[in-house]
N, CA, C and O atoms as a GROMACS GRO file, in nm:
protein
  496
    1UNK      N    1   7.596   9.921   9.375
    1UNK     CA    2   7.673   9.801   9.350
    1UNK      C    3   7.618   9.688   9.437
    1UNK      O    4   7.552   9.714   9.538
    2UNK      N    5   7.644   9.568   9.399
    2UNK     CA    6   7.602   9.452   9.476
    2UNK      C    7   7.670   9.454   9.613
    2UNK      O    8   7.769   9.524   9.632
    3UNK      N    9   7.618   9.378   9.707
    3UNK     CA   10   7.677   9.370   9.841
    3UNK      C   11   7.822   9.321   9.835
    3UNK      O   12   7.907   9.369   9.910
    4UNK      N   13   7.849   9.227   9.748
    4UNK     CA   14   7.981   9.170   9.732
    4UNK      C   15   8.018   9.174   9.585
    4UNK      O   16   7.932   9.159   9.498
    5UNK      N   17   8.145   9.194   9.556
    5UNK     CA   18   8.192   9.189   9.418
    5UNK      C   19   8.150   9.057   9.354
    5UNK      O   20   8.116   9.053   9.236
    6UNK      N   21   8.153   8.949   9.432
    6UNK     CA   22   8.115   8.817   9.382
    6UNK      C   23   7.967   8.804   9.346
    6UNK      O   24   7.931   8.715   9.270
    7UNK      N   25   7.882   8.892   9.398
    7UNK     CA   26   7.739   8.882   9.370
    7UNK      C   27   7.707   8.894   9.221
    7UNK      O   28   7.600   8.851   9.177
    8UNK      N   29   7.797   8.952   9.144
    8UNK     CA   30   7.775   8.971   9.001
    8UNK      C   31   7.802   8.845   8.919
    8UNK      O   32   7.784   8.845   8.797
    9UNK      N   33   7.846   8.737   8.985
    9UNK     CA   34   7.893   8.620   8.911
    9UNK      C   35   7.820   8.492   8.947
    9UNK      O   36   7.770   8.476   9.058
   10UNK      N   37   7.815   8.401   8.850
   10UNK     CA   38   7.764   8.266   8.871
   10UNK      C   39   7.870   8.185   8.946
   10UNK      O   40   7.987   8.222   8.944
   11UNK      N   41   7.831   8.076   9.011
   11UNK     CA   42   7.928   7.995   9.087
   11UNK      C   43   8.049   7.950   9.006
   11UNK      O   44   8.161   7.950   9.058
   12UNK      N   45   8.031   7.911   8.880
   12UNK     CA   46   8.146   7.868   8.800
   12UNK      C   47   8.240   7.985   8.771
   12UNK      O   48   8.361   7.965   8.761
   13UNK      N   49   8.185   8.105   8.757
   13UNK     CA   50   8.269   8.223   8.735
   13UNK      C   51   8.347   8.258   8.862
   13UNK      O   52   8.463   8.298   8.855
   14UNK      N   53   8.282   8.244   8.978
   14UNK     CA   54   8.350   8.269   9.106
   14UNK      C   55   8.469   8.176   9.121
   14UNK      O   56   8.577   8.218   9.162
   15UNK      N   57   8.449   8.050   9.089
   15UNK     CA   58   8.558   7.953   9.098
   15UNK      C   59   8.672   7.992   9.005
   15UNK      O   60   8.789   7.980   9.042
   16UNK      N   61   8.640   8.036   8.887
   16UNK     CA   62   8.742   8.076   8.789
   16UNK      C   63   8.819   8.199   8.838
   16UNK      O   64   8.942   8.206   8.825
   17UNK      N   65   8.748   8.296   8.893
   17UNK     CA   66   8.813   8.417   8.946
   17UNK      C   67   8.904   8.381   9.062
   17UNK      O   68   9.020   8.424   9.067
   18UNK      N   69   8.853   8.303   9.157
   18UNK     CA   70   8.933   8.264   9.273
   18UNK      C   71   9.058   8.187   9.231
   18UNK      O   72   9.165   8.205   9.289
   19UNK      N   73   9.045   8.101   9.130
   19UNK     CA   74   9.159   8.022   9.084
   19UNK      C   75   9.266   8.107   9.016
   19UNK      O   76   9.381   8.066   9.006
   20UNK      N   77   9.228   8.225   8.969
   20UNK     CA   78   9.325   8.313   8.901
   20UNK      C   79   9.417   8.384   8.999
   20UNK      O   80   9.517   8.443   8.959
   21UNK      N   81   9.383   8.379   9.128
   21UNK     CA   82   9.463   8.447   9.229
   21UNK      C   83   9.518   8.351   9.333
   21UNK      O   84   9.502   8.230   9.322
   22UNK      N   85   9.583   8.408   9.434
   22UNK     CA   86   9.642   8.331   9.542
   22UNK      C   87   9.586   8.382   9.674
   22UNK      O   88   9.586   8.502   9.700
   23UNK      N   89   9.538   8.292   9.756
   23UNK     CA   90   9.484   8.330   9.887
   23UNK      C   91   9.599   8.366   9.979
   23UNK      O   92   9.697   8.292   9.991
   24UNK      N   93   9.587   8.482  10.046
   24UNK     CA   94   9.692   8.529  10.136
   24UNK      C   95   9.631   8.584  10.264
   24UNK      O   96   9.514   8.622  10.267
   25UNK      N   97   9.710   8.586  10.370
   25UNK     CA   98   9.673   8.645  10.499
   25UNK      C   99   9.768   8.761  10.524
   25UNK      O  100   9.890   8.745  10.509
   26UNK      N  101   9.715   8.877  10.561
   26UNK     CA  102   9.798   8.992  10.595
   26UNK      C  103   9.762   9.039  10.735
   26UNK      O  104   9.644   9.039  10.772
   27UNK      N  105   9.862   9.079  10.813
   27UNK     CA  106   9.835   9.123  10.950
   27UNK      C  107   9.778   9.265  10.955
   27UNK      O  108   9.792   9.343  10.861
   28UNK      N  109   9.716   9.294  11.067
   28UNK     CA  110   9.668   9.430  11.093
   28UNK      C  111   9.786   9.527  11.082
   28UNK      O  112   9.896   9.497  11.127
   29UNK      N  113   9.760   9.644  11.023
   29UNK     CA  114   9.863   9.746  11.009
   29UNK      C  115   9.942   9.738  10.879
   29UNK      O  116  10.011   9.834  10.843
   30UNK      N  117   9.933   9.626  10.808
   30UNK     CA  118  10.004   9.608  10.683
   30UNK      C  119   9.943   9.697  10.575
   30UNK      O  120   9.822   9.719  10.574
   31UNK      N  121  10.027   9.747  10.485
   31UNK     CA  122   9.980   9.831  10.374
   31UNK      C  123  10.022   9.767  10.242
   31UNK      O  124  10.134   9.789  10.196
   32UNK      N  125   9.934   9.688  10.182
   32UNK     CA  126   9.973   9.617  10.059
   32UNK      C  127   9.974   9.704   9.933
   32UNK      O  128  10.032   9.665   9.832
   33UNK      N  129   9.910   9.820   9.938
   33UNK     CA  130   9.903   9.908   9.821
   33UNK      C  131   9.935  10.050   9.868
   33UNK      O  132   9.882  10.096   9.969
   34UNK      N  133  10.023  10.117   9.792
   34UNK     CA  134  10.064  10.253   9.828
   34UNK      C  135  10.031  10.351   9.717
   34UNK      O  136  10.050  10.322   9.599
   35UNK      N  137   9.983  10.464   9.756
   35UNK     CA  138   9.949  10.572   9.663
   35UNK      C  139  10.071  10.611   9.580
   35UNK      O  140  10.184  10.610   9.629
   36UNK      N  141  10.047  10.645   9.454
   36UNK     CA  142  10.149  10.692   9.360
   36UNK      C  143  10.251  10.586   9.320
   36UNK      O  144  10.360  10.619   9.275
   37UNK      N  145  10.217  10.458   9.336
   37UNK     CA  146  10.307  10.351   9.292
   37UNK      C  147  10.244  10.280   9.172
   37UNK      O  148  10.124  10.292   9.148
   38UNK      N  149  10.325  10.206   9.095
   38UNK     CA  150  10.271  10.133   8.980
   38UNK      C  151  10.170  10.027   9.019
   38UNK      O  152  10.175   9.970   9.129
   39UNK      N  153  10.079  10.002   8.929
   39UNK     CA  154   9.972   9.904   8.950
   39UNK      C  155  10.023   9.765   8.915
   39UNK      O  156  10.029   9.728   8.798
   40UNK      N  157  10.059   9.686   9.017
   40UNK     CA  158  10.112   9.553   8.991
   40UNK      C  159  10.032   9.442   9.058
   40UNK      O  160  10.064   9.325   9.043
   41UNK      N  161   9.925   9.480   9.131
   41UNK     CA  162   9.845   9.378   9.200
   41UNK      C  163   9.710   9.436   9.240
   41UNK      O  164   9.692   9.558   9.247
   42UNK      N  165   9.617   9.346   9.265
   42UNK     CA  166   9.485   9.381   9.319
   42UNK      C  167   9.447   9.274   9.419
   42UNK      O  168   9.503   9.164   9.418
   43UNK      N  169   9.352   9.307   9.506
   43UNK     CA  170   9.309   9.213   9.609
   43UNK      C  171   9.157   9.211   9.618
   43UNK      O  172   9.091   9.314   9.607
   44UNK      N  173   9.104   9.092   9.638
   44UNK     CA  174   8.964   9.075   9.673
   44UNK      C  175   8.962   9.041   9.822
   44UNK      O  176   9.023   8.944   9.865
   45UNK      N  177   8.892   9.122   9.899
   45UNK     CA  178   8.887   9.103  10.045
   45UNK      C  179   8.786   8.992  10.078
   45UNK      O  180   8.667   9.004  10.046
   46UNK      N  181   8.833   8.887  10.141
   46UNK     CA  182   8.746   8.778  10.184
   46UNK      C  183   8.700   8.800  10.328
   46UNK      O  184   8.586   8.770  10.362
   47UNK      N  185   8.790   8.854  10.412
   47UNK     CA  186   8.756   8.881  10.552
   47UNK      C  187   8.847   8.992  10.603
   47UNK      O  188   8.966   8.995  10.573
   48UNK      N  189   8.789   9.084  10.681
   48UNK     CA  190   8.865   9.192  10.740
   48UNK      C  191   8.822   9.327  10.684
   48UNK      O  192   8.734   9.336  10.599
   49UNK      N  193   8.888   9.433  10.733
   49UNK     CA  194   8.854   9.570  10.695
   49UNK      C  195   8.982   9.646  10.664
   49UNK      O  196   9.082   9.633  10.733
   50UNK      N  197   8.975   9.728  10.558
   50UNK     CA  198   9.088   9.813  10.520
   50UNK      C  199   9.044   9.959  10.522
   50UNK      O  200   8.927   9.991  10.504
   51UNK      N  201   9.142  10.045  10.544
   51UNK     CA  202   9.124  10.189  10.532
   51UNK      C  203   9.180  10.230  10.397
   51UNK      O  204   9.293  10.194  10.363
   52UNK      N  205   9.103  10.306  10.320
   52UNK     CA  206   9.149  10.361  10.192
   52UNK      C  207   9.191  10.504  10.221
   52UNK      O  208   9.111  10.584  10.270
   53UNK      N  209   9.317  10.537  10.192
   53UNK     CA  210   9.371  10.669  10.228
   53UNK      C  211   9.427  10.741  10.106
   53UNK      O  212   9.507  10.686  10.030
   54UNK      N  213   9.384  10.865  10.091
   54UNK     CA  214   9.432  10.953   9.984
   54UNK      C  215   9.502  11.070  10.050
   54UNK      O  216   9.442  11.144  10.129
   55UNK      N  217   9.630  11.087  10.019
   55UNK     CA  218   9.712  11.191  10.083
   55UNK      C  219   9.709  11.178  10.235
   55UNK      O  220   9.709  11.278  10.307
   56UNK      N  221   9.707  11.052  10.283
   56UNK     CA  222   9.711  11.026  10.426
   56UNK      C  223   9.579  11.035  10.498
   56UNK      O  224   9.571  10.998  10.616
   57UNK      N  225   9.475  11.082  10.433
   57UNK     CA  226   9.343  11.097  10.496
   57UNK      C  227   9.252  10.981  10.455
   57UNK      O  228   9.245  10.945  10.337
   58UNK      N  229   9.185  10.922  10.551
   58UNK     CA  230   9.093  10.813  10.519
   58UNK      C  231   8.975  10.866  10.439
   58UNK      O  232   8.910  10.963  10.478
   59UNK      N  233   8.949  10.801  10.326
   59UNK     CA  234   8.835  10.839  10.242
   59UNK      C  235   8.727  10.731  10.239
   59UNK      O  236   8.614  10.756  10.196
   60UNK      N  237   8.763  10.612  10.284
   60UNK     CA  238   8.665  10.502  10.287
   60UNK      C  239   8.720  10.386  10.369
   60UNK      O  240   8.840  10.376  10.393
   61UNK      N  241   8.630  10.300  10.410
   61UNK     CA  242   8.666  10.171  10.466
   61UNK      C  243   8.597  10.066  10.381
   61UNK      O  244   8.480  10.080  10.346
   62UNK      N  245   8.669   9.960  10.348
   62UNK     CA  246   8.615   9.852  10.267
   62UNK      C  247   8.634   9.721  10.342
   62UNK      O  248   8.721   9.708  10.427
   63UNK      N  249   8.549   9.623  10.308
   63UNK     CA  250   8.556   9.495  10.378
   63UNK      C  251   8.524   9.378  10.287
   63UNK      O  252   8.537   9.386  10.165
   64UNK      N  253   8.483   9.270  10.349
   64UNK     CA  254   8.459   9.145  10.278
   64UNK      C  255   8.370   9.167  10.156
   64UNK      O  256   8.265   9.230  10.164
   65UNK      N  257   8.417   9.114  10.045
   65UNK     CA  258   8.343   9.126   9.920
   65UNK      C  259   8.388   9.242   9.833
   65UNK      O  260   8.345   9.253   9.718
   66UNK      N  261   8.475   9.329   9.885
   66UNK     CA  262   8.524   9.442   9.805
   66UNK      C  263   8.655   9.406   9.737
   66UNK      O  264   8.732   9.324   9.786
   67UNK      N  265   8.678   9.469   9.623
   67UNK     CA  266   8.803   9.453   9.550
   67UNK      C  267   8.877   9.585   9.557
   67UNK      O  268   8.816   9.692   9.550
   68UNK      N  269   9.010   9.578   9.572
   68UNK     CA  270   9.094   9.698   9.579
   68UNK      C  271   9.214   9.683   9.487
   68UNK      O  272   9.265   9.572   9.466
   69UNK      N  273   9.259   9.794   9.433
   69UNK     CA  274   9.378   9.793   9.350
   69UNK      C  275   9.354   9.769   9.203
   69UNK      O  276   9.446   9.772   9.122
   70UNK      N  277   9.229   9.744   9.168
   70UNK     CA  278   9.197   9.709   9.029
   70UNK      C  279   9.195   9.829   8.935
   70UNK      O  280   9.230   9.815   8.818
   71UNK      N  281   9.156   9.945   8.984
   71UNK     CA  282   9.136  10.062   8.897
   71UNK      C  283   9.266  10.104   8.829
   71UNK      O  284   9.266  10.134   8.710
   72UNK      N  285   9.375  10.106   8.903
   72UNK     CA  286   9.502  10.147   8.843
   72UNK      C  287   9.548  10.047   8.738
   72UNK      O  288   9.611  10.086   8.639
   73UNK      N  289   9.519   9.920   8.757
   73UNK     CA  290   9.555   9.819   8.657
   73UNK      C  291   9.473   9.841   8.530
   73UNK      O  292   9.528   9.848   8.420
   74UNK      N  293   9.343   9.851   8.546
   74UNK     CA  294   9.253   9.867   8.432
   74UNK      C  295   9.280   9.998   8.358
   74UNK      O  296   9.274  10.003   8.235
   75UNK      N  297   9.310  10.105   8.433
   75UNK     CA  298   9.332  10.237   8.373
   75UNK      C  299   9.478  10.264   8.335
   75UNK      O  300   9.510  10.371   8.286
   76UNK      N  301   9.566  10.165   8.358
   76UNK     CA  302   9.709  10.182   8.328
   76UNK      C  303   9.763  10.311   8.390
   76UNK      O  304   9.824  10.394   8.322
   77UNK      N  305   9.740  10.325   8.521
   77UNK     CA  306   9.780  10.448   8.591
   77UNK      C  307   9.848  10.414   8.723
   77UNK      O  308   9.850  10.298   8.765
   78UNK      N  309   9.903  10.516   8.787
   78UNK     CA  310   9.957  10.498   8.921
   78UNK      C  311   9.842  10.486   9.020
   78UNK      O  312   9.729  10.525   8.990
   79UNK      N  313   9.871  10.434   9.138
   79UNK     CA  314   9.771  10.420   9.243
   79UNK      C  315   9.720  10.557   9.287
   79UNK      O  316   9.796  10.653   9.296
   80UNK      N  317   9.592  10.565   9.314
   80UNK     CA  318   9.531  10.690   9.359
   80UNK      C  319   9.513  10.693   9.510
   80UNK      O  320   9.476  10.797   9.566
   81UNK      N  321   9.538  10.581   9.578
   81UNK     CA  322   9.521  10.574   9.722
   81UNK      C  323   9.607  10.462   9.780
   81UNK      O  324   9.655  10.374   9.708
   82UNK      N  325   9.625  10.467   9.910
   82UNK     CA  326   9.692  10.361   9.984
   82UNK      C  327   9.586  10.279  10.056
   82UNK      O  328   9.477  10.329  10.086
   83UNK      N  329   9.618  10.154  10.082
   83UNK     CA  330   9.529  10.064  10.155
   83UNK      C  331   9.603  10.018  10.280
   83UNK      O  332   9.717   9.974  10.272
   84UNK      N  333   9.537  10.030  10.395
   84UNK     CA  334   9.597   9.988  10.522
   84UNK      C  335   9.500   9.892  10.591
   84UNK      O  336   9.381   9.921  10.603
   85UNK      N  337   9.552   9.779  10.637
   85UNK     CA  338   9.469   9.679  10.706
   85UNK      C  339   9.433   9.728  10.845
   85UNK      O  340   9.522   9.751  10.928
   86UNK      N  341   9.304   9.745  10.872
   86UNK     CA  342   9.257   9.783  11.005
   86UNK      C  343   9.241   9.661  11.095
   86UNK      O  344   9.239   9.672  11.218
   87UNK      N  345   9.229   9.546  11.032
   87UNK     CA  346   9.216   9.418  11.102
   87UNK      C  347   9.304   9.318  11.026
   87UNK      O  348   9.351   9.350  10.917
   88UNK      N  349   9.327   9.200  11.081
   88UNK     CA  350   9.391   9.096  11.000
   88UNK      C  351   9.303   9.071  10.876
   88UNK      O  352   9.180   9.079  10.883
   89UNK      N  353   9.367   9.041  10.764
   89UNK     CA  354   9.295   9.025  10.638
   89UNK      C  355   9.314   8.887  10.577
   89UNK      O  356   9.423   8.830  10.584
   90UNK      N  357   9.208   8.835  10.518
   90UNK     CA  358   9.213   8.719  10.430
   90UNK      C  359   9.178   8.773  10.293
   90UNK      O  360   9.072   8.833  10.275
   91UNK      N  361   9.266   8.752  10.196
   91UNK     CA  362   9.251   8.812  10.064
   91UNK      C  363   9.279   8.712   9.954
   91UNK      O  364   9.340   8.608   9.976
   92UNK      N  365   9.233   8.745   9.835
   92UNK     CA  366   9.282   8.679   9.715
   92UNK      C  367   9.368   8.783   9.644
   92UNK      O  368   9.320   8.890   9.608
   93UNK      N  369   9.494   8.749   9.625
   93UNK     CA  370   9.591   8.836   9.558
   93UNK      C  371   9.591   8.805   9.408
   93UNK      O  372   9.605   8.690   9.368
   94UNK      N  373   9.576   8.909   9.328
   94UNK     CA  374   9.581   8.896   9.183
   94UNK      C  375   9.697   8.978   9.129
   94UNK      O  376   9.714   9.094   9.167
   95UNK      N  377   9.778   8.919   9.042
   95UNK     CA  378   9.880   8.997   8.974
   95UNK      C  379   9.811   9.084   8.869
   95UNK      O  380   9.695   9.061   8.836
   96UNK      N  381   9.882   9.184   8.819
   96UNK     CA  382   9.825   9.266   8.713
   96UNK      C  383   9.793   9.182   8.591
   96UNK      O  384   9.692   9.205   8.524
   97UNK      N  385   9.879   9.084   8.560
   97UNK     CA  386   9.852   8.996   8.446
   97UNK      C  387   9.724   8.915   8.466
   97UNK      O  388   9.647   8.896   8.372
   98UNK      N  389   9.700   8.869   8.588
   98UNK     CA  390   9.579   8.791   8.615
   98UNK      C  391   9.454   8.877   8.598
   98UNK      O  392   9.355   8.831   8.542
   99UNK      N  393   9.458   9.002   8.645
   99UNK     CA  394   9.344   9.092   8.628
   99UNK      C  395   9.318   9.117   8.480
   99UNK      O  396   9.204   9.110   8.435
  100UNK      N  397   9.422   9.147   8.406
  100UNK     CA  398   9.405   9.174   8.262
  100UNK      C  399   9.354   9.050   8.188
  100UNK      O  400   9.269   9.061   8.099
  101UNK      N  401   9.406   8.934   8.224
  101UNK     CA  402   9.363   8.809   8.159
  101UNK      C  403   9.215   8.783   8.189
  101UNK      O  404   9.139   8.747   8.100
  102UNK      N  405   9.174   8.801   8.316
  102UNK     CA  406   9.033   8.782   8.350
  102UNK      C  407   8.945   8.881   8.274
  102UNK      O  408   8.837   8.845   8.228
  103UNK      N  409   8.990   9.006   8.259
  103UNK     CA  410   8.914   9.106   8.183
  103UNK      C  411   8.898   9.064   8.037
  103UNK      O  412   8.792   9.080   7.978
  104UNK      N  413   9.006   9.009   7.980
  104UNK     CA  414   9.002   8.966   7.840
  104UNK      C  415   8.915   8.842   7.820
  104UNK      O  416   8.841   8.832   7.722
  105UNK      N  417   8.923   8.749   7.914
  105UNK     CA  418   8.856   8.620   7.898
  105UNK      C  419   8.713   8.618   7.953
  105UNK      O  420   8.632   8.534   7.912
  106UNK      N  421   8.681   8.710   8.043
  106UNK     CA  422   8.549   8.711   8.107
  106UNK      C  423   8.489   8.851   8.098
  106UNK      O  424   8.516   8.935   8.183
  107UNK      N  425   8.407   8.877   7.996
  107UNK     CA  426   8.344   9.008   7.986
  107UNK      C  427   8.269   9.048   8.114
  107UNK      O  428   8.261   9.167   8.147
  108UNK      N  429   8.214   8.950   8.185
  108UNK     CA  430   8.141   8.981   8.309
  108UNK      C  431   8.236   9.034   8.417
  108UNK      O  432   8.196   9.118   8.497
  109UNK      N  433   8.359   8.987   8.420
  109UNK     CA  434   8.458   9.036   8.516
  109UNK      C  435   8.494   9.180   8.483
  109UNK      O  436   8.499   9.266   8.572
  110UNK      N  437   8.520   9.207   8.356
  110UNK     CA  438   8.553   9.344   8.315
  110UNK      C  439   8.437   9.439   8.346
  110UNK      O  440   8.460   9.549   8.395
  111UNK      N  441   8.316   9.396   8.318
  111UNK     CA  442   8.198   9.480   8.347
  111UNK      C  443   8.184   9.507   8.497
  111UNK      O  444   8.149   9.618   8.537
  112UNK      N  445   8.212   9.407   8.579
  112UNK     CA  446   8.204   9.426   8.724
  112UNK      C  447   8.310   9.525   8.772
  112UNK      O  448   8.282   9.607   8.859
  113UNK      N  449   8.431   9.518   8.717
  113UNK     CA  450   8.535   9.614   8.754
  113UNK      C  451   8.496   9.755   8.712
  113UNK      O  452   8.517   9.851   8.786
  114UNK      N  453   8.439   9.766   8.593
  114UNK     CA  454   8.395   9.898   8.545
  114UNK      C  455   8.284   9.953   8.634
  114UNK      O  456   8.278  10.074   8.659
  115UNK      N  457   8.195   9.867   8.683
  115UNK     CA  458   8.088   9.911   8.773
  115UNK      C  459   8.145   9.961   8.905
  115UNK      O  460   8.097  10.060   8.959
  116UNK      N  461   8.247   9.892   8.957
  116UNK     CA  462   8.312   9.936   9.081
  116UNK      C  463   8.376  10.073   9.059
  116UNK      O  464   8.360  10.163   9.141
  117UNK      N  465   8.447  10.088   8.948
  117UNK     CA  466   8.513  10.216   8.918
  117UNK      C  467   8.410  10.328   8.905
  117UNK      O  468   8.433  10.439   8.954
  118UNK      N  469   8.299  10.301   8.839
  118UNK     CA  470   8.194  10.402   8.822
  118UNK      C  471   8.137  10.443   8.958
  118UNK      O  472   8.114  10.561   8.983
  119UNK      N  473   8.114  10.344   9.044
  119UNK     CA  474   8.060  10.375   9.176
  119UNK      C  475   8.159  10.455   9.260
  119UNK      O  476   8.120  10.548   9.331
  120UNK      N  477   8.286  10.419   9.253
  120UNK     CA  478   8.387  10.484   9.338
  120UNK      C  479   8.434  10.619   9.284
  120UNK      O  480   8.459  10.713   9.360
  121UNK      N  481   8.447  10.629   9.151
  121UNK     CA  482   8.509  10.747   9.092
  121UNK      C  483   8.417  10.829   9.004
  121UNK      O  484   8.455  10.937   8.961
  122UNK      N  485   8.295  10.780   8.977
  122UNK     CA  486   8.203  10.852   8.890
  122UNK      C  487   8.238  10.834   8.744
  122UNK      O  488   8.337  10.768   8.711
  123UNK      N  489   8.158  10.892   8.655
  123UNK     CA  490   8.185  10.874   8.511
  123UNK      C  491   8.316  10.940   8.472
  123UNK      O  492   8.356  11.042   8.529
  124UNK      N  493   8.383  10.880   8.375
  124UNK     CA  494   8.510  10.934   8.326
  124UNK      C  495   8.490  10.994   8.190
  124UNK      O  496   8.586  11.046   8.131
   0.00000   0.00000   0.00000
């Protein structure tokens, strides 16, 4: 995968993606996504580091340029992991509707999400 989720997009597409969400700050220790809950949001990490935890065990750390929470929205499933902020975070928050709308309106966005899912979860 590219170094940053944004690397897959032209500048005008980046502006469109950013405009579809809301910039938020979350403190260290905050858990914006919980395993086994409905998919109602996704985040693009602008700054900071998160721990990805499955059944309480860390399986990955993600940082600036990574997107989290998108797979459950795209797959219409419950969350497969929890996300915990290891540092203060600067994020773009996307509602599930915003993610679905971007997928419908921007084939490049949908393709980038599918590439992330393939890298993280393998072929389905």
